[in-house]
C-alpha positions as CSV (number, residue, x, y, z in Angstrom):
1,M,0.1,0.3,0.0
2,N,1.4,3.4,-1.3
3,S,0.7,6.5,1.3
4,C,1.3,10.1,1.8
5,C,1.6,12.8,3.8
6,I,1.9,16.4,3.2
7,T,2.3,19.6,5.1
8,L,2.0,23.3,4.0
9,S,4.6,26.2,4.8
10,R,2.8,28.0,7.3
11,G,5.6,31.6,6.9
12,V,6.3,30.7,2.9
13,R,3.3,29.8,0.3
14,P,2.7,28.1,-1.3
15,L,5.5,26.0,0.2
16,L,4.4,22.4,0.4
17,G,6.2,19.1,1.4
18,M,5.0,15.9,1.0
19,C,7.1,12.0,1.6
20,I,5.3,8.9,-0.2
21,R,6.2,5.7,1.2
22,S,5.9,3.2,-1.8
23,N,7.0,-0.5,-1.9
24,G,9.6,0.4,1.4
25,E,11.5,3.8,-0.3
26,F,10.4,7.6,0.6
27,H,10.2,9.6,-1.7
28,I,10.8,13.4,-0.7
29,Y,9.1,16.4,-2.6
30,E,9.4,20.0,-1.6
31,Y,7.6,22.4,-4.3
32,Y,5.6,25.5,-4.7
33,D,2.1,24.4,-6.1
34,S,-1.0,26.5,-7.1
35,W,-4.0,26.9,-4.9
36,L,-5.9,24.6,-6.5
37,F,-3.1,22.0,-6.1
38,T,-2.8,20.6,-9.2
39,M,0.5,19.8,-9.4
40,T,0.2,17.6,-6.1
41,T,-2.8,15.8,-7.5
42,R,-0.3,15.1,-10.8
43,V,1.7,13.2,-8.4
44,L,-0.6,11.9,-6.3
45,T,-1.8,10.3,-9.6
46,C,1.3,8.7,-10.6
47,Y,1.8,7.0,-7.4
48,S,-1.7,5.2,-6.7
49,V,-1.6,6.7,-3.5
50,D,-4.1,4.5,-1.3
51,R,-4.3,7.0,1.9
52,V,-2.9,11.1,2.2
53,Y,-1.8,12.0,5.5
54,I,-2.4,15.8,6.1
55,A,-2.5,18.6,9.0
56,E,-5.9,19.7,10.3
57,E,-7.2,22.9,8.9
58,Q,-5.9,22.4,5.6
59,E,-10.1,22.4,3.8
60,A,-7.8,23.6,0.3
61,L,-6.5,20.7,0.1
62,Y,-8.6,18.4,1.5
63,K,-10.7,19.7,-1.4
64,A,-8.5,18.3,-3.7
65,I,-7.3,15.6,-2.8
66,K,-10.3,14.1,-1.2
67,E,-11.4,11.5,-3.4
68,Y,-8.3,9.7,-1.8
69,N,-8.9,7.9,1.7
70,V,-7.4,11.2,3.4
71,V,-6.8,11.1,7.5
72,K,-6.5,14.0,9.2
73,I,-4.1,14.4,11.9
74,A,-3.4,17.5,14.3
75,R,-0.4,19.6,13.5
76,K,1.5,19.1,17.3
77,Y,2.1,15.4,15.7
78,F,4.5,17.0,13.2
79,E,7.4,16.7,15.4
80,M,10.6,17.3,13.5
81,D,13.6,15.9,16.3
82,C,12.3,12.3,15.2
83,C,13.1,12.2,11.4
84,S,17.0,12.1,12.5
85,N,17.5,8.7,12.3
86,L,15.6,8.2,8.5
87,Y,17.2,12.0,7.7
88,G,20.7,10.4,8.3
89,M,19.7,8.4,4.9
90,L,18.6,11.5,2.4
91,A,20.7,11.6,-0.6
92,H,20.2,14.4,-0.9
93,K,20.8,16.5,2.6
94,I,19.4,19.6,3.3
95,L,19.4,21.7,6.8
96,C,16.9,21.0,9.0
97,N,15.5,24.4,9.3
98,Y,15.8,25.4,6.0
99,S,13.2,22.4,5.1
100,P,10.8,21.4,8.0
101,E,7.7,21.0,5.6
102,R,9.6,18.7,3.8
103,N,11.2,16.6,7.3
104,N,7.8,16.7,8.9
105,A,7.1,14.8,5.6
106,L,9.1,12.3,6.2
107,D,8.6,11.9,9.7
108,W,4.9,11.5,9.5
109,S,5.3,9.0,6.8
110,D,8.2,6.6,9.0
111,K,5.8,6.9,11.8
112,D,3.1,5.4,9.3
113,M,5.3,2.2,9.1
114,K,5.2,1.4,13.1
115,Q,8.4,0.8,13.4
116,R,12.0,2.1,12.5
117,N,12.7,-0.1,9.0
118,T,16.7,1.3,9.1
119,G,17.0,-0.5,5.9
120,A,14.3,1.8,4.1
121,K,16.1,3.9,1.0
122,V,15.2,8.4,0.6
123,V,15.5,9.3,-2.2
124,F,14.8,13.2,-2.9
125,K,12.7,14.1,-6.1
126,V,12.7,17.4,-8.0
127,P,9.6,18.2,-10.0
128,D,10.4,17.4,-13.8
129,G,11.3,20.2,-15.9
130,R,12.1,22.9,-12.8
131,M,15.0,23.8,-10.8
132,L,15.7,23.2,-7.2
133,I,16.1,26.4,-5.2
134,H,15.5,26.0,-1.7
135,K,13.1,27.7,1.3
136,N,16.3,29.5,2.9
137,T,17.3,30.9,-0.5
138,V,14.1,31.9,-1.9
139,E,14.1,34.4,2.0
140,E,17.6,35.4,1.2
141,L,16.9,36.6,-2.2
142,N,13.1,38.1,-1.2
143,L,11.8,36.5,-4.5
144,L,8.3,36.4,-2.8
145,S,8.5,40.0,-2.2
146,D,10.9,41.8,-3.2
147,V,11.9,40.6,-6.6
148,V,8.2,40.5,-7.6
149,C,7.6,43.7,-6.6
150,A,10.2,44.5,-9.0
151,V,9.4,43.0,-12.1
152,R,5.6,42.7,-11.3
153,N,3.2,44.2,-13.8
154,T,0.6,41.2,-13.9
155,K,-3.5,42.7,-14.5
156,T,-4.6,39.6,-12.1
157,K,-4.4,37.6,-9.6
158,M,-4.0,34.3,-11.2
159,G,-1.1,36.3,-13.2
160,E,0.7,37.2,-10.0
161,R,0.3,33.6,-7.9
162,L,2.1,32.3,-11.1
163,L,5.0,34.7,-11.3
164,R,5.4,34.0,-7.8
165,E,5.5,30.2,-7.8
166,E,7.7,30.3,-11.5
167,L,9.9,32.6,-9.5
168,C,10.8,29.9,-6.7
169,Q,11.0,27.2,-9.2
170,P,12.2,27.9,-12.5
171,Y,12.0,25.7,-16.1
172,T,15.5,24.0,-16.8
173,D,14.0,22.7,-20.2
174,K,15.0,25.1,-23.5
175,N,12.5,25.1,-25.1
176,V,9.9,25.8,-22.8
177,I,11.7,28.9,-22.2
178,H,12.3,29.8,-25.8
179,N,8.3,29.4,-26.0
180,R,8.0,32.0,-23.6
181,H,10.0,34.1,-25.4
182,E,8.5,33.7,-28.6
183,K,5.1,35.3,-27.1
184,V,6.4,38.3,-25.4
185,K,8.5,39.2,-28.3
186,L,4.6,39.2,-30.6
187,L,2.7,40.4,-27.7
188,K,5.9,43.3,-27.9
189,N,5.6,44.1,-31.8
190,D,1.8,43.8,-31.8
191,M,1.1,47.0,-29.6
192,K,-2.5,46.9,-30.4
193,L,-3.1,43.1,-29.7
194,R,-0.9,43.6,-26.4
195,K,-3.3,46.7,-25.4
196,A,-6.3,44.4,-25.8
197,I,-5.7,41.6,-23.7
198,E,-4.8,43.6,-21.1
199,A,-8.2,45.7,-21.6
200,V,-10.4,42.5,-21.0
201,L,-7.5,41.3,-18.0
202,K,-7.5,44.2,-15.9
203,R,-11.6,42.9,-16.0
204,M,-10.4,39.7,-15.3
205,P,-12.1,38.2,-12.0
206,D,-9.8,36.0,-9.3
207,M,-11.0,32.8,-10.9
208,N,-8.7,30.9,-8.3
209,Q,-11.2,32.1,-5.6
210,L,-13.8,31.7,-7.8
211,I,-13.2,27.9,-8.5
212,Y,-12.3,28.0,-4.5
213,D,-15.2,29.6,-3.8
214,V,-17.5,26.9,-5.9
215,L,-15.8,23.7,-4.6
216,F,-16.7,24.6,-1.3
217,E,-20.0,26.5,-1.8
218,Q,-19.8,29.5,-0.6
219,R,-20.9,33.5,-1.3
220,V,-23.4,31.1,-4.2
221,T,-24.7,34.1,-4.8
222,K,-21.8,36.2,-5.2
223,N,-20.2,33.5,-7.6
224,V,-23.0,33.0,-9.5
225,G,-23.2,36.9,-11.0
226,R,-18.9,36.4,-11.2
227,V,-19.1,33.3,-13.3
228,V,-21.7,35.5,-15.7
229,E,-19.1,38.3,-15.9
230,L,-16.0,35.4,-16.5
231,L,-18.2,33.8,-19.4
232,D,-18.6,37.3,-20.7
233,V,-15.1,38.6,-20.4
234,I,-13.9,35.4,-21.9
235,E,-16.0,35.5,-25.1
236,E,-14.4,39.1,-25.5
237,L,-11.3,37.2,-25.4
238,K,-11.5,34.6,-28.0
239,C,-12.9,37.8,-30.6
240,I,-9.3,39.4,-29.5
241,L,-7.5,35.9,-30.3
242,G,-10.1,35.8,-33.6
243,V,-11.0,32.0,-31.8
244,E,-13.7,30.5,-34.1
245,K,-15.4,27.2,-32.4
246,R,-13.6,24.1,-34.0
247,S,-14.3,20.2,-33.7
248,M,-12.0,18.5,-30.8
249,D,-10.0,16.4,-33.4
250,E,-9.3,20.2,-35.2
251,C,-7.8,21.4,-32.1
252,T,-5.2,19.3,-31.3
253,A,-4.2,19.1,-34.7
254,I,-3.4,22.9,-34.8
255,T,-2.2,21.7,-31.7
256,C,0.6,19.4,-32.7
257,E,1.4,21.0,-36.2
258,A,2.1,24.7,-33.8
259,K,3.7,22.4,-32.1
260,N,6.1,21.0,-34.0
261,D,6.5,24.5,-35.7
262,M,7.6,26.5,-33.0
263,S,9.8,23.4,-31.7
264,A,12.0,24.4,-34.9
265,S,11.6,27.8,-34.3
266,C,12.6,27.7,-30.6
267,T,15.7,25.4,-32.4
268,K,16.7,27.7,-35.2
269,N,17.0,30.3,-32.6
270,C,18.3,29.0,-30.1
271,D,21.4,31.5,-30.1
272,E,19.3,34.3,-31.3
273,C,18.3,37.3,-29.8
274,I,15.1,38.8,-32.0
275,D,16.8,42.4,-34.0
276,G,15.9,45.8,-32.3
277,E,15.7,44.3,-28.8
278,K,18.0,46.3,-27.3
279,N,19.4,49.8,-28.6
280,G,22.9,49.0,-27.2
281,T,23.7,51.9,-25.0
282,E,25.1,51.5,-22.0
283,H,23.9,51.7,-18.4
284,S,25.8,54.3,-15.6
285,G,25.2,56.0,-12.9
286,D,22.6,58.0,-14.4
287,D,20.3,55.7,-15.5
288,V,17.8,56.5,-12.5
289,S,16.6,59.4,-14.8
290,V,16.9,57.7,-17.6
291,L,14.4,54.8,-16.1
292,G,11.8,57.5,-15.1
293,A,11.8,59.0,-18.9
294,K,12.0,55.9,-20.1
295,A,8.4,55.3,-18.2
296,D,6.9,58.7,-18.8
297,N,7.7,57.9,-22.8
298,M,6.0,54.4,-23.3
299,K,2.9,56.2,-23.7
300,E,4.6,58.1,-27.0
301,E,6.5,55.0,-28.0
302,D,2.9,53.3,-28.3
303,E,1.4,55.5,-30.0
304,L,4.1,56.0,-32.8
305,Q,4.1,51.8,-32.9
306,D,0.5,52.1,-33.8
307,R,0.4,55.2,-36.2
308,N,4.0,53.0,-37.7
309,A,1.6,49.8,-37.7
310,K,-1.4,51.4,-39.6
311,N,0.9,52.8,-42.3
312,C,3.1,49.7,-42.9
313,T,1.3,47.4,-45.2
314,C,4.4,45.0,-46.1
315,V,3.1,41.5,-43.9
316,S,-0.1,40.1,-44.8
317,S,-2.8,39.1,-42.5
318,Q,-2.6,35.8,-43.5
319,K,1.0,35.4,-42.0
320,I,0.4,37.6,-39.1
321,K,-2.6,35.1,-38.1
322,K,-0.8,31.7,-38.6
323,R,2.0,33.3,-36.4
324,Y,-0.2,33.6,-33.9
325,E,-1.9,30.0,-34.5
326,I,1.9,28.7,-34.0
327,V,3.0,31.1,-31.1
328,L,-0.4,31.4,-29.2
329,A,-1.6,27.5,-30.2
330,H,-1.6,26.5,-26.6
331,E,-3.6,29.4,-25.6
332,I,-5.8,29.5,-28.5
333,S,-7.0,25.8,-28.2
334,C,-8.0,26.0,-24.7
335,L,-10.1,28.8,-25.6
336,E,-11.2,27.3,-28.8
337,Q,-12.6,23.9,-26.6
338,F,-13.8,26.1,-23.5
339,N,-17.6,25.8,-24.6
340,V,-18.9,25.8,-21.3
341,E,-22.9,25.0,-21.1
342,L,-25.0,26.1,-17.9
343,P,-28.5,25.7,-19.3
344,A,-29.6,26.7,-15.7
345,M,-27.8,30.1,-15.7
346,E,-30.2,31.0,-18.6
347,R,-33.4,29.3,-17.4
348,L,-32.6,31.2,-13.7
349,V,-30.3,34.0,-13.4
350,A,-31.3,37.9,-14.5
351,K,-28.0,38.8,-16.2
352,D,-28.6,42.7,-15.5
353,G,-29.3,42.1,-12.3
354,I,-26.5,39.8,-11.3
355,K,-24.9,43.1,-9.0
356,D,-28.1,42.6,-6.5
357,S,-28.5,39.6,-4.6
358,I,-32.4,40.8,-5.1
359,T,-33.0,40.6,-8.5
360,I,-30.1,37.7,-9.5
361,V,-32.8,35.2,-10.0
362,K,-35.5,36.3,-12.5
363,E,-39.1,36.4,-12.1
364,N,-41.7,33.5,-11.7
365,V,-39.0,31.6,-11.4
366,N,-39.9,30.7,-7.6
367,V,-43.7,32.4,-6.5
368,I,-42.5,32.2,-3.0
369,L,-39.3,34.6,-3.9
370,D,-41.2,37.1,-5.7
371,I,-43.8,37.1,-3.1
372,K,-41.0,38.5,-1.0
373,R,-39.5,40.4,-3.4
374,K,-43.1,41.8,-3.7
375,V,-43.7,42.9,0.0
376,H,-39.4,44.0,-0.6
377,H,-40.4,46.6,-2.8
378,E,-43.7,47.5,-1.1
379,N,-40.9,48.4,2.3
380,M,-39.1,50.7,-0.1
381,E,-41.6,53.0,-1.6
382,D,-42.8,53.2,2.1
383,I,-39.5,55.1,3.0
384,L,-39.5,56.8,-0.2
385,S,-43.1,58.3,0.9
386,M,-41.9,59.1,3.8
387,A,-38.4,61.1,2.9
388,E,-40.8,63.2,0.5
389,E,-42.9,63.6,3.3
390,I,-39.9,65.4,5.6
391,E,-38.9,67.3,2.6
392,R,-42.8,68.7,2.4
393,E,-42.2,69.5,6.0
394,A,-38.7,71.1,6.6
395,D,-38.3,72.6,3.0
396,T,-35.5,70.7,1.8
397,S,-34.0,68.1,-0.1
398,V,-33.9,64.6,1.3
399,R,-31.8,61.4,-0.1
400,I,-31.9,58.4,0.8
401,H,-28.3,56.7,1.8
402,Y,-28.2,52.9,2.8
403,D,-26.1,51.2,5.8
404,S,-25.1,48.2,5.4
405,T,-25.2,48.3,9.5
406,K,-28.0,50.8,9.9
407,G,-29.9,49.6,6.7
408,Y,-32.0,52.7,5.1
409,V,-30.9,55.8,6.4
410,L,-31.7,59.8,5.4
411,R,-29.9,62.3,4.5
412,T,-30.6,66.6,4.5
413,E,-28.5,69.7,5.0
414,F,-30.8,70.9,7.6
415,I,-33.4,69.3,10.0
416,G,-35.2,70.9,12.8
417,E,-36.1,70.4,16.1
418,N,-38.6,67.1,15.4
419,G,-39.1,64.6,18.5
420,D,-39.3,61.4,16.0
421,V,-35.9,62.6,14.4
422,K,-33.0,60.5,15.5
423,I,-29.2,61.9,14.2
424,I,-27.1,59.4,13.5
425,S,-24.3,61.3,12.8
426,K,-23.1,65.1,11.6
427,N,-19.9,66.4,9.3
428,S,-20.4,69.9,7.6
429,K,-21.7,69.0,4.4
430,F,-25.5,66.7,5.2
431,I,-26.9,65.2,8.6
432,T,-27.4,61.8,8.6
433,F,-30.6,60.9,10.5
434,S,-33.4,58.2,10.3
435,T,-37.0,57.6,12.2
436,T,-39.3,55.4,14.3
437,D,-41.2,54.2,11.3
438,V,-38.3,54.1,9.1
439,E,-36.0,51.9,12.0
440,K,-39.6,49.8,12.0
441,I,-39.4,48.9,8.3
442,N,-35.8,48.6,8.3
443,M,-36.3,45.6,10.0
444,R,-39.1,43.9,7.8
445,M,-36.7,44.8,5.1
446,R,-33.8,42.8,6.7
447,K,-36.0,40.3,8.0
448,V,-37.6,39.9,4.0
449,R,-34.1,40.6,2.4
450,V,-32.7,37.0,4.4
451,E,-35.4,35.3,3.2
452,I,-35.0,36.6,-0.2
453,E,-31.2,35.6,-0.1
454,N,-31.5,32.3,1.0
455,I,-34.4,31.2,-1.3
456,S,-32.6,32.9,-4.0
457,E,-29.1,30.5,-2.8
458,H,-31.3,27.5,-2.9
459,V,-31.8,28.1,-6.9
460,L,-29.0,28.8,-8.0
461,M,-27.3,26.4,-6.2
462,E,-28.0,24.3,-9.7
463,V,-26.1,26.4,-11.4
464,I,-23.2,25.6,-8.8
465,R,-23.9,22.1,-9.6
466,E,-23.2,23.1,-13.1
467,V,-20.0,24.9,-12.6
468,Q,-18.3,22.0,-10.0
469,A,-19.7,19.6,-13.1
470,N,-17.3,21.7,-15.7
471,I,-14.3,22.7,-13.0
472,G,-11.7,21.1,-15.1
473,S,-12.2,23.7,-17.6
474,F,-12.3,26.7,-15.3
475,Q,-8.8,25.4,-14.3
476,R,-7.3,25.4,-17.6
477,M,-8.3,28.5,-18.4
478,S,-7.7,30.1,-15.2
479,D,-3.8,28.9,-16.7
480,V,-4.0,30.1,-19.8
481,I,-5.3,33.6,-18.1
482,A,-2.4,33.5,-16.1
483,E,0.1,32.7,-18.7
484,L,-1.5,35.7,-21.0
485,D,-1.1,37.9,-17.8
486,L,2.2,36.8,-17.4
487,I,3.3,37.4,-20.7
488,V,1.8,40.9,-21.0
489,S,4.0,41.5,-17.8
490,F,6.7,40.3,-19.3
491,V,6.3,43.0,-21.8
492,N,5.9,45.6,-19.7
493,F,8.6,44.8,-18.0
494,S,11.1,45.0,-20.7
495,K,9.9,48.2,-22.1
496,L,10.3,49.7,-18.9
497,R,13.9,48.6,-18.0
498,N,15.6,48.4,-21.6
499,C,15.9,44.7,-21.2
500,C,17.5,41.9,-23.6
501,F,16.3,38.2,-24.5
502,P,19.7,36.2,-22.9
503,K,21.4,33.4,-25.2
504,F,21.0,30.1,-23.8
505,T,25.1,28.6,-23.9
506,D,27.8,27.0,-21.8
507,R,28.9,30.3,-20.5
508,F,27.3,32.6,-17.8
509,V,28.1,36.3,-19.7
510,V,25.6,39.9,-18.5
511,S,26.8,42.8,-19.9
512,N,25.5,46.0,-18.0
513,T,23.3,44.4,-15.7
514,Y,21.9,45.5,-12.3
515,N,20.1,44.9,-9.1
516,L,16.3,45.7,-9.6
517,V,15.6,45.6,-5.8
518,I,17.6,48.2,-4.5
519,Q,16.2,51.7,-5.8
520,D,19.3,53.9,-4.8
521,V,21.8,51.8,-6.7
522,K,21.6,51.4,-10.7
523,Q,25.8,50.8,-11.2
524,A,25.7,48.6,-13.7
525,V,28.0,45.6,-13.7
526,T,29.3,42.8,-15.9
527,I,29.3,38.9,-15.0
528,F,31.4,36.5,-16.7
529,S,32.0,33.2,-15.8
530,C,32.4,29.9,-18.2
531,N,33.2,25.8,-17.8
532,S,37.3,27.4,-18.1
533,L,37.1,30.3,-15.0
534,N,34.2,28.6,-13.2
535,K,35.5,29.4,-9.3
536,N,34.9,33.5,-9.1
537,I,36.3,34.3,-6.3
538,V,34.8,38.1,-5.0
539,T,36.8,40.5,-3.0
540,G,35.7,44.0,-2.0
541,P,35.3,46.0,1.6
542,N,32.1,46.2,3.9
543,M,29.2,48.0,2.3
544,G,30.6,47.8,-1.2
545,G,28.8,45.9,-2.6
546,K,29.9,42.1,-2.9
547,T,26.0,40.6,-1.3
548,T,24.9,43.1,-3.7
549,Y,26.2,41.5,-6.4
550,L,25.8,37.6,-5.7
551,K,21.8,38.4,-5.7
552,T,22.1,40.4,-8.9
553,I,23.4,36.8,-10.5
554,A,21.1,35.1,-8.6
555,V,17.9,36.8,-10.1
556,V,19.0,37.6,-13.3
557,S,19.8,33.4,-13.4
558,I,16.2,33.3,-12.2
559,L,14.5,35.5,-14.7
560,A,16.1,34.0,-17.3
561,Q,15.3,30.5,-16.6
562,I,11.0,31.9,-16.4
563,G,11.1,33.1,-19.6
564,S,11.3,36.4,-18.8
565,P,13.5,39.5,-20.6
566,I,16.7,40.5,-18.8
567,N,17.4,43.5,-17.8
568,A,21.2,44.2,-19.4
569,D,22.4,45.0,-22.8
570,S,23.1,41.5,-23.7
571,A,23.6,37.7,-22.0
572,E,24.5,34.7,-22.1
573,I,22.4,32.2,-20.1
574,K,23.8,29.0,-18.5
575,I,20.6,26.3,-17.4
576,H,20.9,25.6,-13.7
577,D,19.1,23.0,-12.4
578,E,20.5,23.5,-9.0
579,M,21.0,26.4,-6.4
580,F,22.6,26.9,-3.4
581,T,23.2,29.9,-2.3
582,K,24.6,31.8,1.7
583,L,23.7,35.3,2.0
584,A,22.4,35.6,5.2
585,Q,25.1,36.6,8.0
586,H,23.5,34.9,10.8
587,D,24.5,30.7,10.5
588,N,27.3,30.2,13.1
589,F,30.3,28.2,12.1
590,E,28.9,24.5,11.9
591,K,25.9,25.3,9.8
592,E,28.2,27.5,7.4
593,W,30.4,24.0,6.9
594,Q,27.5,21.4,6.8
595,L,26.0,23.4,4.1
596,A,29.6,23.2,2.3
597,A,29.9,19.7,3.2
598,N,26.4,18.9,1.5
599,I,27.3,21.1,-1.6
600,L,30.6,19.3,-1.9
601,E,28.8,15.5,-2.2
602,K,25.4,16.6,-4.3
603,S,26.6,19.9,-6.5
604,T,26.4,19.4,-10.2
605,D,27.8,20.7,-13.5
606,R,24.5,22.6,-14.1
607,S,25.0,24.2,-10.3
608,L,24.7,27.6,-9.4
609,I,26.5,28.2,-5.9
610,L,26.6,31.8,-4.1
611,L,28.0,31.8,-0.6
612,D,28.9,35.2,1.0
613,E,31.6,35.4,2.9
614,M,31.5,31.6,4.5
615,G,34.0,31.0,7.2
616,R,32.9,34.9,9.1
617,S,31.8,33.3,12.3
618,T,34.6,31.7,13.5
619,D,38.7,33.1,13.9
620,Y,40.5,33.8,11.0
621,N,43.2,30.8,10.8
622,S,40.1,28.3,10.7
623,G,37.8,30.7,8.4
624,L,40.6,31.3,5.5
625,S,42.0,27.2,6.0
626,F,38.7,26.0,5.7
627,S,37.5,28.3,2.4
628,V,40.6,27.6,0.7
629,A,39.8,23.8,1.3
630,F,36.3,24.1,-0.2
631,I,37.1,26.2,-3.4
632,L,40.4,23.1,-4.3
633,A,38.0,20.6,-3.5
634,L,34.7,21.6,-5.7
635,H,35.4,20.4,-8.7
636,K,31.2,20.6,-10.0
637,G,29.3,23.7,-10.6
638,T,29.7,27.5,-11.3
639,L,30.4,29.0,-7.9
640,F,31.0,32.2,-6.6
641,F,32.8,33.1,-3.5
642,S,33.2,36.4,-1.6
643,T,35.3,37.1,1.1
644,H,37.3,39.0,3.1
645,F,40.2,36.3,3.6
646,L,42.5,38.0,1.2
647,D,45.4,35.8,2.2
648,M,43.0,33.5,-0.4
649,V,44.8,34.8,-3.6
650,K,48.4,33.5,-2.3
651,Y,46.7,29.9,-2.4
652,L,44.8,30.0,-5.3
653,K,46.4,32.4,-7.7
654,H,47.9,30.0,-9.6
655,I,44.7,27.8,-9.9
656,R,44.5,27.9,-13.7
657,N,39.8,27.7,-13.2
658,V,39.5,30.8,-10.8
659,N,38.5,34.1,-11.2
660,F,38.6,37.2,-9.5
661,V,36.9,39.8,-9.5
662,G,37.0,43.2,-7.4
663,V,33.6,45.0,-5.9
664,N,33.5,48.3,-4.5
665,D,31.4,51.1,-4.4
666,F,28.3,48.1,-6.4
667,K,31.3,48.2,-9.3
668,A,33.0,45.5,-10.4
669,K,36.4,44.8,-12.4
670,S,38.8,42.1,-13.1
671,G,41.0,41.3,-10.5
672,V,41.4,41.4,-6.7
673,C,40.0,44.5,-4.8
674,G,42.6,45.7,-2.4
675,Y,40.7,49.0,-1.2
676,F,39.9,48.9,2.9
677,K,36.7,51.2,3.2
678,G,37.4,50.1,7.1
679,I,39.7,52.8,7.7
680,E,38.1,55.6,5.4
681,L,34.3,55.4,7.8
682,A,37.1,55.5,11.1
683,K,37.5,58.7,9.5
684,K,35.3,60.1,11.2
685,Y,35.0,58.9,14.4
686,F,38.3,58.2,15.8
687,P,41.7,60.9,16.2
688,K,43.7,61.3,12.8
689,K,47.0,59.6,14.4
690,V,45.0,56.0,15.0
691,T,43.8,56.6,11.6
692,E,46.8,56.9,10.3
693,H,48.6,54.1,12.4
694,A,46.0,52.3,10.7
695,E,46.8,52.9,7.0
696,K,50.4,52.6,7.5
697,V,49.6,48.7,8.6
698,C,47.9,48.2,5.4
699,K,50.0,49.2,3.6
700,K,52.3,46.3,4.9
701,W,49.8,44.5,3.3
702,K,51.0,42.8,-0.4
703,I,47.8,42.5,-2.4
704,T,48.3,40.4,-5.8
705,K,46.1,42.0,-9.2
706,C,45.5,38.5,-10.6
707,D,43.4,40.0,-13.0
708,K,42.4,37.3,-15.8
709,I,40.9,39.8,-18.3
710,K,43.1,39.0,-20.9
711,L,42.2,35.4,-20.6
712,Q,38.3,36.3,-20.8
713,V,38.3,37.6,-23.7
714,A,40.8,35.2,-25.2
715,L,38.4,32.5,-24.3
716,K,35.9,34.6,-25.7
717,I,37.7,35.1,-29.2
718,A,38.5,31.0,-28.7
719,E,34.3,30.3,-28.4
720,G,33.6,32.8,-31.2
721,G,32.0,35.4,-28.9
722,C,33.9,38.2,-29.4
723,D,34.5,41.0,-32.0
724,E,37.6,43.7,-32.2
725,S,34.8,46.2,-30.8
726,C,33.9,43.6,-27.6
727,I,37.9,43.2,-26.9
728,N,38.3,47.1,-27.3
729,R,35.4,47.2,-24.7
730,Q,36.8,44.2,-22.3
731,E,40.3,46.2,-22.0
732,N,39.0,49.5,-21.3
733,S,36.6,48.2,-18.1
């Protein structure tokens, strides 16, 4: 019997840990899933799971997997210390405090076996086609907060959730990434289509929330109204993309043909950027004003593109339509197949009254409902007549206002003394008041309104049942809308940040990029790494930008692998399947080297390793010696290692694949940075005599330049990626 345990993170959503016990083995997953847990249900189906353990109060997860034998257990029974025996056998060890969700799932699956089986095999699994980014990396890079805010231009909640999910687990399949690049290029070059899609997306309701509420049968009346609005918006989107109703066989044939054409296009353009995507200008420290000007001029640029598009007659409409069918094949196919029939909606729902729970159900559907609505209407007329009577007596205009707590109240600019008048509030514009008769009518109307809403919900449950029967179609459409929203978001991001589309090679070379998160620093830096120089030692003073440099590398790599344009002049990116980071400074020495040992054991040629000041939590000699030993022992992966241990230069300068990068004032240059910024800062607080003595001591330290810029140029020439102008720029930098 295959059993499974699933735990959800309280802090980082939607992080999920899963452990499946199958044939005496423990298969462990840790990934980010959608609100509807679509990836989780696919994994459970593959394993043919018989029983699933989840924590209490996880109703959304329970609803998604209720077809399985689900057992709810109290959260307090998930104890992380109990899994220590099995954790030692884990084939892909990560620190316990970094992955509590996965370890909790492993612990409970072990308890389910009723005994400690020391012979069990524990295997860590990664979702197919995804980069593994651990929870500590997500937190250190602030992926779900700062990076999302810097990149996000989405118009829907579905698009934002998709962006958050993919930032935490980017793709590793080049074809998937290039497919998204083609979509972004298509909408970037067709401003009219992009604007039309964007206008529709702004009116799109939250489909994930809608599906969730429909499954739980919550807010029935409101959700029926949202379904009506959603269907209208989807029909409008179909018109924009020119979707015609086709048979299922025709849709499948078009999708297969488009996939083949797209695969050939991706292979052909694998190492090519779109013409005219970048204008070749270099970033500088003054880019803040340029970026602001770009944001202000986006509207003018779009208008200019619109005028040019009207005058352009060189491309036939047939070719344009063929390109849409190729690039947006999946989206168009899903729209064509989305033909949900809801006969109960046509029979019961009054589309002109969906905003009001009183009028959403058509007349003559329910006799009692019609009587209650007539009573409600008569009470409303009584309040209107009372307002008119007060107008005549006070000789002033009286308006009726609905308050969610007090019901209907009256408003006027002036009201005389009247014992029946009850003042509710006053301000400079009007007086809000009520009367005894109005309050009595409000009591009757509240009772009648509740009865109307209850009857309406009972009637509209037939519509909800039909929506539940077609919930799969709504889920697929939610994914399509999220994809379109993300593509439009990337187009806007590209226009605002002067981006380029990266090439995918075996090198990591990015020209003139900058950190998206730090608004005050737009200093452009160049990143270089290749198989021949895969160990990069980053030196520089405190507050000089070393950590920012490492974070920039991580964010650029992640954006490239989710199919986003890169904020750089040009970029060659190596596809990585796992990212190891240590960017926070709160770990102790033991935890640092536990992580280092794990990297030595588990890193591959496609691992990206970013370590910030490893060894700083112990004495100088221990930190230096272990840092050198670690770098020499690491034979796989791309390493960026920032440090203050300048003595490392003596031990590593003759190593062929070690490259030195100096970072100061957020500028990166080839070689070792020997600038000591701490003494400059100390001059503000210490006497001149003290700081002068410190400078004399500093001069005794002989720092070797270790500049490998000529080797970098030679490697570019050897690999055919550098011309004469590239050499001149590299030497000038």
